[in-house]
N, CA, C and O atoms as a Tripos MOL2 file, in Angstrom:
@<TRIPOS>MOLECULE
protein
  164   163    41     0     0
PROTEIN
NO_CHARGES

@<TRIPOS>ATOM
      1 N          84.6790  129.8490   91.7910 N.3       1 MET1
      2 CA         85.3580  128.0880   92.1870 C.3       1 MET1
      3 C          84.4240  127.1240   91.7580 C.2       1 MET1
      4 O          83.5920  127.0470   92.6630 O.2       1 MET1
      5 N          84.1420  126.3810   90.8860 N.am      2 ASN2
      6 CA         82.6690  124.6890   90.6420 C.3       2 ASN2
      7 C          83.4840  123.5930   91.9070 C.2       2 ASN2
      8 O          84.6140  123.1690   92.1500 O.2       2 ASN2
      9 N          82.5280  123.5240   92.2920 N.am      3 LYS3
     10 CA         83.0990  121.8190   93.6150 C.3       3 LYS3
     11 C          84.3430  121.1420   93.4440 C.2       3 LYS3
     12 O          85.2610  120.9070   94.2290 O.2       3 LYS3
     13 N          84.0860  120.7730   91.7300 N.am      4 SER4
     14 CA         85.4270  119.7610   91.3060 C.3       4 SER4
     15 C          86.8740  120.7570   91.7680 C.2       4 SER4
     16 O          87.7100  120.1900   92.4720 O.2       4 SER4
     17 N          87.0120  121.5570   91.5420 N.am      5 GLN5
     18 CA         88.6370  123.0050   92.1290 C.3       5 GLN5
     19 C          88.0440  122.9960   93.0330 C.2       5 GLN5
     20 O          88.7700  122.1080   93.4800 O.2       5 GLN5
     21 N          87.1650  123.1870   94.0210 N.am      6 GLU6
     22 CA         87.3660  123.1380   95.8840 C.3       6 GLU6
     23 C          87.5110  121.7010   96.1790 C.2       6 GLU6
     24 O          88.4700  121.4400   96.9050 O.2       6 GLU6
     25 N          86.8980  120.8540   95.8480 N.am      7 ILE7
     26 CA         87.4610  119.3970   96.7480 C.3       7 ILE7
     27 C          88.3690  119.5140   96.3260 C.2       7 ILE7
     28 O          88.8840  120.4700   96.9050 O.2       7 ILE7
     29 N          89.3680  118.9390   95.2120 N.am      8 GLN8
     30 CA         91.3920  120.0520   94.6490 C.3       8 GLN8
     31 C          91.6080  119.6770   95.6230 C.2       8 GLN8
     32 O          91.9060  118.6280   96.1950 O.2       8 GLN8
     33 N          91.2320  121.7570   96.0030 N.am      9 SER9
     34 CA         92.4710  122.4430   96.5680 C.3       9 SER9
     35 C          91.4610  121.7200   98.2630 C.2       9 SER9
     36 O          92.2840  121.2220   99.0310 O.2       9 SER9
     37 N          90.4830  121.6640   98.6310 N.am     10 ILE10
     38 CA         90.6950  120.7760  100.2290 C.3      10 ILE10
     39 C          91.2670  119.9500  100.1140 C.2      10 ILE10
     40 O          91.9080  119.9170  101.1650 O.2      10 ILE10
     41 N          91.6850  118.7810   99.2820 N.am     11 ILE11
     42 CA         91.7780  117.5920   99.2720 C.3      11 ILE11
     43 C          93.9970  117.7170   98.8920 C.2      11 ILE11
     44 O          94.7170  116.8960   99.4600 O.2      11 ILE11
     45 N          94.5460  118.6500   98.0720 N.am     12 ALA12
     46 CA         95.1430  119.1700   98.0670 C.3      12 ALA12
     47 C          96.3710  120.1430   99.8600 C.2      12 ALA12
     48 O          97.3270  119.8720  100.5870 O.2      12 ALA12
     49 N          95.4380  121.1660   99.6430 N.am     13 GLN13
     50 CA         96.0570  121.7610  101.2870 C.3      13 GLN13
     51 C          95.7600  120.1330  102.7370 C.2      13 GLN13
     52 O          96.0860  120.2570  103.9170 O.2      13 GLN13
     53 N          95.2940  119.1970  102.3090 N.am     14 ARG14
     54 CA         95.5720  118.0970  103.9060 C.3      14 ARG14
     55 C          96.2170  116.8600  102.7930 C.2      14 ARG14
     56 O          95.8630  115.7030  103.0170 O.2      14 ARG14
     57 N          96.8760  117.0450  101.9620 N.am     15 GLN15
     58 CA         97.8760  115.6100  101.9230 C.3      15 GLN15
     59 C          99.7480  115.9790  102.6420 C.2      15 GLN15
     60 O         100.4970  115.0010  102.6430 O.2      15 GLN15
     61 N         100.3370  117.3590  103.1880 N.am     16 PRO16
     62 CA        101.1470  117.6240  103.8460 C.3      16 PRO16
     63 C         100.2430  116.6270  105.3180 C.2      16 PRO16
     64 O         100.6750  115.5810  105.8030 O.2      16 PRO16
     65 N          99.5110  117.0390  105.5600 N.am     17 LEU17
     66 CA         99.0780  116.3940  107.2240 C.3      17 LEU17
     67 C          98.6550  115.5340  106.7240 C.2      17 LEU17
     68 O          97.9800  115.1770  107.6900 O.2      17 LEU17
     69 N          98.4010  114.6990  105.8720 N.am     18 ALA18
     70 CA         98.1040  112.8810  105.3560 C.3      18 ALA18
     71 C          99.1510  112.0310  105.8360 C.2      18 ALA18
     72 O          99.1010  110.9620  106.4440 O.2      18 ALA18
     73 N         100.4980  113.0110  105.2750 N.am     19 LYS19
     74 CA        102.0440  112.6150  105.1660 C.3      19 LYS19
     75 C         102.6180  112.7080  107.1410 C.2      19 LYS19
     76 O         103.3260  111.9280  107.7770 O.2      19 LYS19
     77 N         102.2920  113.3150  107.3450 N.am     20 LYS20
     78 CA        102.5150  113.9920  108.5490 C.3      20 LYS20
     79 C         101.8030  112.6250  110.3440 C.2      20 LYS20
     80 O         102.2830  112.4430  111.4630 O.2      20 LYS20
     81 N         100.5940  112.0730  109.6570 N.am     21 LEU21
     82 CA         99.9100  111.5860  110.3530 C.3      21 LEU21
     83 C         100.2970  109.8940  109.9600 C.2      21 LEU21
     84 O         100.2950  108.9630  110.7650 O.2      21 LEU21
     85 N         100.6670  109.8120  108.2720 N.am     22 ALA22
     86 CA        101.1060  108.7000  108.9120 C.3      22 ALA22
     87 C         103.0140  108.3680  109.0780 C.2      22 ALA22
     88 O         103.4880  107.2360  108.9820 O.2      22 ALA22
     89 N         103.7970  109.5530  109.3180 N.am     23 ASP23
     90 CA        105.0180  109.1430  109.8710 C.3      23 ASP23
     91 C         104.8610  108.9120  111.0880 C.2      23 ASP23
     92 O         105.4870  108.0340  111.6830 O.2      23 ASP23
     93 N         103.8940  109.7680  111.6850 N.am     24 ILE24
     94 CA        103.2210  109.9250  112.8310 C.3      24 ILE24
     95 C         103.0250  108.5880  113.7410 C.2      24 ILE24
     96 O         103.5240  108.3530  114.8410 O.2      24 ILE24
     97 N         101.9390  107.5880  112.7660 N.am     25 GLU25
     98 CA        101.8000  106.4680  112.7220 C.3      25 GLU25
     99 C         102.4230  105.2840  112.7910 C.2      25 GLU25
    100 O         101.8600  104.2870  113.2430 O.2      25 GLU25
    101 N         104.0010  105.2850  112.2190 N.am     26 THR26
    102 CA        104.9370  104.7100  111.6150 C.3      26 THR26
    103 C         106.1810  104.7840  113.3060 C.2      26 THR26
    104 O         106.6040  103.7920  113.8990 O.2      26 THR26
    105 N         106.3450  105.6350  113.5160 N.am     27 GLY27
    106 CA        107.1320  105.9600  114.5930 C.3      27 GLY27
    107 C         106.0400  105.2710  116.3140 C.2      27 GLY27
    108 O         106.7130  105.0130  117.3130 O.2      27 GLY27
    109 N         104.8230  105.1210  116.3660 N.am     28 LEU28
    110 CA        103.8090  104.6200  116.6590 C.3      28 LEU28
    111 C         104.4360  103.2010  116.9300 C.2      28 LEU28
    112 O         104.9890  102.7810  117.9470 O.2      28 LEU28
    113 N         104.2930  102.8460  116.2310 N.am     29 SER29
    114 CA        104.5070  100.8270  115.8560 C.3      29 SER29
    115 C         105.4520  100.4480  115.8970 C.2      29 SER29
    116 O         105.5610   99.2380  116.0960 O.2      29 SER29
    117 N         106.8880  101.4240  115.7010 N.am     30 SER30
    118 CA        108.0180  101.0990  115.7750 C.3      30 SER30
    119 C         107.8880  101.4920  116.8790 C.2      30 SER30
    120 O         107.2220  100.5520  117.3100 O.2      30 SER30
    121 N         108.0950  102.7480  118.4510 N.am     31 LEU31
    122 CA        107.7060  102.5150  120.1410 C.3      31 LEU31
    123 C         106.4260  101.6750  120.7220 C.2      31 LEU31
    124 O         106.1170  101.5880  121.9110 O.2      31 LEU31
    125 N         105.7910  101.1090  119.6700 N.am     32 TYR32
    126 CA        104.4890   99.5220  120.0430 C.3      32 TYR32
    127 C         105.4190   97.9010  120.1100 C.2      32 TYR32
    128 O         105.2230   96.9300  120.8410 O.2      32 TYR32
    129 N         106.4330   98.1220  119.0560 N.am     33 ALA33
    130 CA        107.2010   96.9860  119.1560 C.3      33 ALA33
    131 C         108.4600   96.4150  120.1660 C.2      33 ALA33
    132 O         108.9450   95.3420  120.5250 O.2      33 ALA33
    133 N         108.6320   97.7630  120.3570 N.am     34 ALA34
    134 CA        109.7500   98.2670  120.7530 C.3      34 ALA34
    135 C         109.2900   97.9400  122.5940 C.2      34 ALA34
    136 O         110.0990   97.2890  123.2550 O.2      34 ALA34
    137 N         108.1410   98.3820  123.1900 N.am     35 ILE35
    138 CA        107.4570   98.2560  124.0250 C.3      35 ILE35
    139 C         107.4250   96.6750  124.1900 C.2      35 ILE35
    140 O         107.8980   96.0430  125.1340 O.2      35 ILE35
    141 N         106.9930   96.3420  123.4560 N.am     36 ALA36
    142 CA        106.4880   94.3010  123.2290 C.3      36 ALA36
    143 C         107.7580   93.4040  122.9740 C.2      36 ALA36
    144 O         107.5220   92.2000  122.8760 O.2      36 ALA36
    145 N         109.4820   93.9330  122.8160 N.am     37 ARG37
    146 CA        110.1750   93.2690  123.1450 C.3      37 ARG37
    147 C         110.5650   93.7360  124.5240 C.2      37 ARG37
    148 O         110.9380   92.7230  125.1160 O.2      37 ARG37
    149 N         110.6740   94.9410  125.4450 N.am     38 LEU38
    150 CA        111.0100   94.7250  126.6650 C.3      38 LEU38
    151 C         109.8860   94.5930  127.6490 C.2      38 LEU38
    152 O         109.7630   95.1980  128.7140 O.2      38 LEU38
    153 N         109.0480   93.6600  127.0900 N.am     39 GLU39
    154 CA        108.1550   93.2420  128.4950 C.3      39 GLU39
    155 C         108.2340   91.0470  128.2530 C.2      39 GLU39
    156 O         107.7810   90.1910  129.0120 O.2      39 GLU39
    157 N         109.0530   90.8580  126.7960 N.am     40 GLN40
    158 CA        109.3210   89.8950  127.1370 C.3      40 GLN40
    159 C         109.8910   89.4550  127.7370 C.2      40 GLN40
    160 O         109.5000   88.5270  128.4450 O.2      40 GLN40
    161 N         111.4950   90.0640  127.7430 N.am     41 ASP41
    162 CA        112.4220   89.5420  128.4870 C.3      41 ASP41
    163 C         112.4410   89.8470  129.7690 C.2      41 ASP41
    164 O         113.3060   89.3700  130.5040 O.2      41 ASP41
@<TRIPOS>BOND
     1     1     2 1
     2     2     3 1
     3     3     4 2
     4     3     5 am
     5     5     6 1
     6     6     7 1
     7     7     8 2
     8     7     9 am
     9     9    10 1
    10    10    11 1
    11    11    12 2
    12    11    13 am
    13    13    14 1
    14    14    15 1
    15    15    16 2
    16    15    17 am
    17    17    18 1
    18    18    19 1
    19    19    20 2
    20    19    21 am
    21    21    22 1
    22    22    23 1
    23    23    24 2
    24    23    25 am
    25    25    26 1
    26    26    27 1
    27    27    28 2
    28    27    29 am
    29    29    30 1
    30    30    31 1
    31    31    32 2
    32    31    33 am
    33    33    34 1
    34    34    35 1
    35    35    36 2
    36    35    37 am
    37    37    38 1
    38    38    39 1
    39    39    40 2
    40    39    41 am
    41    41    42 1
    42    42    43 1
    43    43    44 2
    44    43    45 am
    45    45    46 1
    46    46    47 1
    47    47    48 2
    48    47    49 am
    49    49    50 1
    50    50    51 1
    51    51    52 2
    52    51    53 am
    53    53    54 1
    54    54    55 1
    55    55    56 2
    56    55    57 am
    57    57    58 1
    58    58    59 1
    59    59    60 2
    60    59    61 am
    61    61    62 1
    62    62    63 1
    63    63    64 2
    64    63    65 am
    65    65    66 1
    66    66    67 1
    67    67    68 2
    68    67    69 am
    69    69    70 1
    70    70    71 1
    71    71    72 2
    72    71    73 am
    73    73    74 1
    74    74    75 1
    75    75    76 2
    76    75    77 am
    77    77    78 1
    78    78    79 1
    79    79    80 2
    80    79    81 am
    81    81    82 1
    82    82    83 1
    83    83    84 2
    84    83    85 am
    85    85    86 1
    86    86    87 1
    87    87    88 2
    88    87    89 am
    89    89    90 1
    90    90    91 1
    91    91    92 2
    92    91    93 am
    93    93    94 1
    94    94    95 1
    95    95    96 2
    96    95    97 am
    97    97    98 1
    98    98    99 1
    99    99   100 2
   100    99   101 am
   101   101   102 1
   102   102   103 1
   103   103   104 2
   104   103   105 am
   105   105   106 1
   106   106   107 1
   107   107   108 2
   108   107   109 am
   109   109   110 1
   110   110   111 1
   111   111   112 2
   112   111   113 am
   113   113   114 1
   114   114   115 1
   115   115   116 2
   116   115   117 am
   117   117   118 1
   118   118   119 1
   119   119   120 2
   120   119   121 am
   121   121   122 1
   122   122   123 1
   123   123   124 2
   124   123   125 am
   125   125   126 1
   126   126   127 1
   127   127   128 2
   128   127   129 am
   129   129   130 1
   130   130   131 1
   131   131   132 2
   132   131   133 am
   133   133   134 1
   134   134   135 1
   135   135   136 2
   136   135   137 am
   137   137   138 1
   138   138   139 1
   139   139   140 2
   140   139   141 am
   141   141   142 1
   142   142   143 1
   143   143   144 2
   144   143   145 am
   145   145   146 1
   146   146   147 1
   147   147   148 2
   148   147   149 am
   149   149   150 1
   150   150   151 1
   151   151   152 2
   152   151   153 am
   153   153   154 1
   154   154   155 1
   155   155   156 2
   156   155   157 am
   157   157   158 1
   158   158   159 1
   159   159   160 2
   160   159   161 am
   161   161   162 1
   162   162   163 1
   163   163   164 2
@<TRIPOS>SUBSTRUCTURE
     1 MET1         2 RESIDUE 1 A MET
     2 ASN2         6 RESIDUE 1 A ASN
     3 LYS3        10 RESIDUE 1 A LYS
     4 SER4        14 RESIDUE 1 A SER
     5 GLN5        18 RESIDUE 1 A GLN
     6 GLU6        22 RESIDUE 1 A GLU
     7 ILE7        26 RESIDUE 1 A ILE
     8 GLN8        30 RESIDUE 1 A GLN
     9 SER9        34 RESIDUE 1 A SER
    10 ILE10       38 RESIDUE 1 A ILE
    11 ILE11       42 RESIDUE 1 A ILE
    12 ALA12       46 RESIDUE 1 A ALA
    13 GLN13       50 RESIDUE 1 A GLN
    14 ARG14       54 RESIDUE 1 A ARG
    15 GLN15       58 RESIDUE 1 A GLN
    16 PRO16       62 RESIDUE 1 A PRO
    17 LEU17       66 RESIDUE 1 A LEU
    18 ALA18       70 RESIDUE 1 A ALA
    19 LYS19       74 RESIDUE 1 A LYS
    20 LYS20       78 RESIDUE 1 A LYS
    21 LEU21       82 RESIDUE 1 A LEU
    22 ALA22       86 RESIDUE 1 A ALA
    23 ASP23       90 RESIDUE 1 A ASP
    24 ILE24       94 RESIDUE 1 A ILE
    25 GLU25       98 RESIDUE 1 A GLU
    26 THR26      102 RESIDUE 1 A THR
    27 GLY27      106 RESIDUE 1 A GLY
    28 LEU28      110 RESIDUE 1 A LEU
    29 SER29      114 RESIDUE 1 A SER
    30 SER30      118 RESIDUE 1 A SER
    31 LEU31      122 RESIDUE 1 A LEU
    32 TYR32      126 RESIDUE 1 A TYR
    33 ALA33      130 RESIDUE 1 A ALA
    34 ALA34      134 RESIDUE 1 A ALA
    35 ILE35      138 RESIDUE 1 A ILE
    36 ALA36      142 RESIDUE 1 A ALA
    37 ARG37      146 RESIDUE 1 A ARG
    38 LEU38      150 RESIDUE 1 A LEU
    39 GLU39      154 RESIDUE 1 A GLU
    40 GLN40      158 RESIDUE 1 A GLN
    41 ASP41      162 RESIDUE 1 A ASP
């Protein structure tokens, strides 16, 4: 396997993790916004 193929393989393996982290980040942003609204009340 050449370097290009190795890099492509690593990227392919990390894509699902990147998607999961993006979903977690979205969830945390929503929670932060909810907490901020509660603090204003």
